[in-house]
C-alpha atoms as a printed R data frame, in Angstrom:
    type eleno elety resid chain resno       x      y       z
1   ATOM     1    CA   MET     A     1   2.305 43.589 240.004
2   ATOM     2    CA   SER     A     2   2.565 45.256 243.405
3   ATOM     3    CA   ALA     A     3   0.968 43.843 246.553
4   ATOM     4    CA   PHE     A     4  -1.524 46.721 246.464
5   ATOM     5    CA   GLU     A     5  -2.539 45.865 242.897
6   ATOM     6    CA   GLU     A     6  -2.846 42.201 243.904
7   ATOM     7    CA   HIS     A     7  -5.307 43.201 246.651
8   ATOM     8    CA   VAL     A     8  -7.377 45.135 244.098
9   ATOM     9    CA   ARG     A     9  -7.310 42.131 241.750
10  ATOM    10    CA   ALA     A    10  -8.299 39.807 244.606
11  ATOM    11    CA   ALA     A    11 -11.295 42.021 245.453
12  ATOM    12    CA   LEU     A    12 -12.442 41.772 241.836
13  ATOM    13    CA   ASP     A    13 -11.786 38.028 241.665
14  ATOM    14    CA   GLU     A    14 -13.936 37.501 244.786
15  ATOM    15    CA   LEU     A    15 -17.016 39.059 243.179
16  ATOM    16    CA   PRO     A    16 -19.956 36.667 242.847
17  ATOM    17    CA   PRO     A    17 -20.021 35.317 239.280
18  ATOM    18    CA   HIS     A    18 -23.301 37.029 238.368
19  ATOM    19    CA   LEU     A    19 -21.832 40.429 239.332
20  ATOM    20    CA   ALA     A    20 -18.529 39.783 237.579
21  ATOM    21    CA   ARG     A    21 -20.409 38.861 234.374
22  ATOM    22    CA   ALA     A    22 -22.355 42.147 234.611
23  ATOM    23    CA   LEU     A    23 -19.191 44.269 234.409
24  ATOM    24    CA   GLU     A    24 -19.178 45.763 230.929
25  ATOM    25    CA   ASN     A    25 -17.108 48.616 229.568
26  ATOM    26    CA   VAL     A    26 -15.493 49.517 232.888
27  ATOM    27    CA   ALA     A    27 -11.788 49.728 233.740
28  ATOM    28    CA   VAL     A    28 -10.469 49.408 237.286
29  ATOM    29    CA   VAL     A    29  -7.132 51.161 237.712
30  ATOM    30    CA   VAL     A    30  -4.718 51.871 240.561
31  ATOM    31    CA   GLU     A    31  -3.398 55.414 240.807
32  ATOM    32    CA   ASP     A    32  -1.260 57.103 243.439
33  ATOM    33    CA   GLU     A    33  -3.823 59.723 244.462
34  ATOM    34    CA   ASN     A    34  -6.604 61.935 243.150
35  ATOM    35    CA   PRO     A    35  -5.152 65.342 242.156
36  ATOM    36    CA   GLN     A    36  -8.264 67.257 243.281
37  ATOM    37    CA   ASP     A    37  -8.795 65.313 246.535
38  ATOM    38    CA   PRO     A    38  -5.620 63.556 247.747
39  ATOM    39    CA   ASP     A    39  -7.492 61.938 250.672
40  ATOM    40    CA   LEU     A    40  -9.981 60.134 248.417
41  ATOM    41    CA   PHE     A    41  -9.744 56.310 248.481
42  ATOM    42    CA   GLY     A    42 -11.591 55.642 245.230
43  ATOM    43    CA   LEU     A    43 -13.639 57.248 242.463
44  ATOM    44    CA   TYR     A    44 -16.167 56.006 239.917
45  ATOM    45    CA   GLU     A    45 -16.438 58.015 236.698
46  ATOM    46    CA   GLY     A    46 -18.921 57.074 234.019
47  ATOM    47    CA   THR     A    47 -22.516 56.191 233.301
48  ATOM    48    CA   PRO     A    48 -24.015 53.810 235.863
49  ATOM    49    CA   LEU     A    49 -25.272 50.567 234.359
50  ATOM    50    CA   PRO     A    50 -28.996 51.314 234.971
51  ATOM    51    CA   ASP     A    51 -28.651 54.697 233.209
52  ATOM    52    CA   ARG     A    52 -27.123 53.337 230.031
53  ATOM    53    CA   GLY     A    53 -29.456 53.466 227.090
54  ATOM    54    CA   GLN     A    54 -29.612 54.473 223.482
55  ATOM    55    CA   GLY     A    55 -26.432 56.239 222.485
56  ATOM    56    CA   TYR     A    56 -24.208 54.528 225.059
57  ATOM    57    CA   GLU     A    57 -22.845 52.042 222.524
58  ATOM    58    CA   GLY     A    58 -19.289 52.908 221.531
59  ATOM    59    CA   SER     A    59 -18.678 55.032 224.634
60  ATOM    60    CA   LEU     A    60 -15.300 55.046 226.277
61  ATOM    61    CA   PRO     A    61 -15.072 52.680 229.260
62  ATOM    62    CA   ASP     A    62 -16.230 53.861 232.657
63  ATOM    63    CA   ARG     A    63 -13.350 54.177 235.100
64  ATOM    64    CA   ILE     A    64 -12.921 53.121 238.690
65  ATOM    65    CA   SER     A    65  -9.759 54.531 240.264
66  ATOM    66    CA   ILE     A    66  -8.413 53.081 243.493
67  ATOM    67    CA   TYR     A    67  -5.941 55.457 245.156
68  ATOM    68    CA   ARG     A    68  -2.917 53.762 246.689
69  ATOM    69    CA   VAL     A    69  -1.292 56.566 248.727
70  ATOM    70    CA   PRO     A    70  -4.245 57.596 250.933
71  ATOM    71    CA   LEU     A    71  -5.182 53.965 251.569
72  ATOM    72    CA   GLU     A    72  -1.635 52.964 252.524
73  ATOM    73    CA   GLU     A    73  -1.231 56.049 254.715
74  ATOM    74    CA   SER     A    74  -4.546 55.420 256.502
75  ATOM    75    CA   PHE     A    75  -4.132 51.668 257.045
76  ATOM    76    CA   GLU     A    76  -0.625 50.585 258.017
77  ATOM    77    CA   ASP     A    77  -1.720 47.130 259.184
78  ATOM    78    CA   ALA     A    78  -1.609 44.761 256.188
79  ATOM    79    CA   ASP     A    79  -4.890 43.022 257.052
80  ATOM    80    CA   GLU     A    80  -6.724 46.317 257.588
81  ATOM    81    CA   LEU     A    81  -5.318 47.680 254.310
82  ATOM    82    CA   ARG     A    82  -6.436 44.580 252.396
83  ATOM    83    CA   GLU     A    83  -9.950 44.875 253.884
84  ATOM    84    CA   GLU     A    84 -10.226 48.589 253.139
85  ATOM    85    CA   ILE     A    85  -9.087 48.031 249.545
86  ATOM    86    CA   ARG     A    86 -11.840 45.409 249.234
87  ATOM    87    CA   ILE     A    87 -14.426 47.791 250.696
88  ATOM    88    CA   THR     A    88 -13.280 50.620 248.403
89  ATOM    89    CA   VAL     A    89 -13.467 48.436 245.304
90  ATOM    90    CA   LEU     A    90 -16.964 47.259 246.287
91  ATOM    91    CA   HIS     A    91 -18.047 50.838 247.075
92  ATOM    92    CA   GLU     A    92 -16.993 52.099 243.646
93  ATOM    93    CA   LEU     A    93 -18.478 49.079 241.867
94  ATOM    94    CA   ALA     A    94 -21.749 49.808 243.649
95  ATOM    95    CA   HIS     A    95 -21.782 53.231 241.972
96  ATOM    96    CA   TYR     A    96 -21.260 51.460 238.635
97  ATOM    97    CA   PHE     A    97 -24.379 49.378 239.426
98  ATOM    98    CA   GLY     A    98 -26.313 52.564 240.251
99  ATOM    99    CA   ILE     A    99 -26.261 52.446 244.053
100 ATOM   100    CA   ASP     A   100 -26.054 55.907 245.622
101 ATOM   101    CA   GLU     A   101 -24.168 57.083 248.723
102 ATOM   102    CA   ASP     A   102 -27.212 56.921 251.018
103 ATOM   103    CA   ARG     A   103 -27.847 53.257 250.201
104 ATOM   104    CA   LEU     A   104 -24.133 52.451 250.525
105 ATOM   105    CA   GLU     A   105 -24.160 53.993 253.983
106 ATOM   106    CA   GLU     A   106 -27.153 51.829 254.920
107 ATOM   107    CA   LEU     A   107 -25.212 48.779 253.721
108 ATOM   108    CA   GLY     A   108 -22.085 49.759 255.665
109 ATOM   109    CA   TYR     A   109 -19.968 50.656 252.637
110 ATOM   110    CA   ASP     A   110 -19.613 54.380 253.305
């Protein structure tokens, strides 16, 4: 496991237990970059938890992608990179929990 992947894992491991237990049918993956937007740090794809209802059962897992290249290029300092990975993971998990961009900006996770 690379240092980058370890930082992603650490961000997930630091989640409060009640949030970690709420993660269902979601995969968090590290990719080099988003092909449509190479400057993107992360992306949530799926059905947010509050929107899941009848018919969701058996669906493929939601996906949170954390993009290594743009993060490493933007944050050369190891401590800053680790913090931005944490923020990116939390930002994308917030989308999973149904929090929109406006609320994330209010919370400082934009």
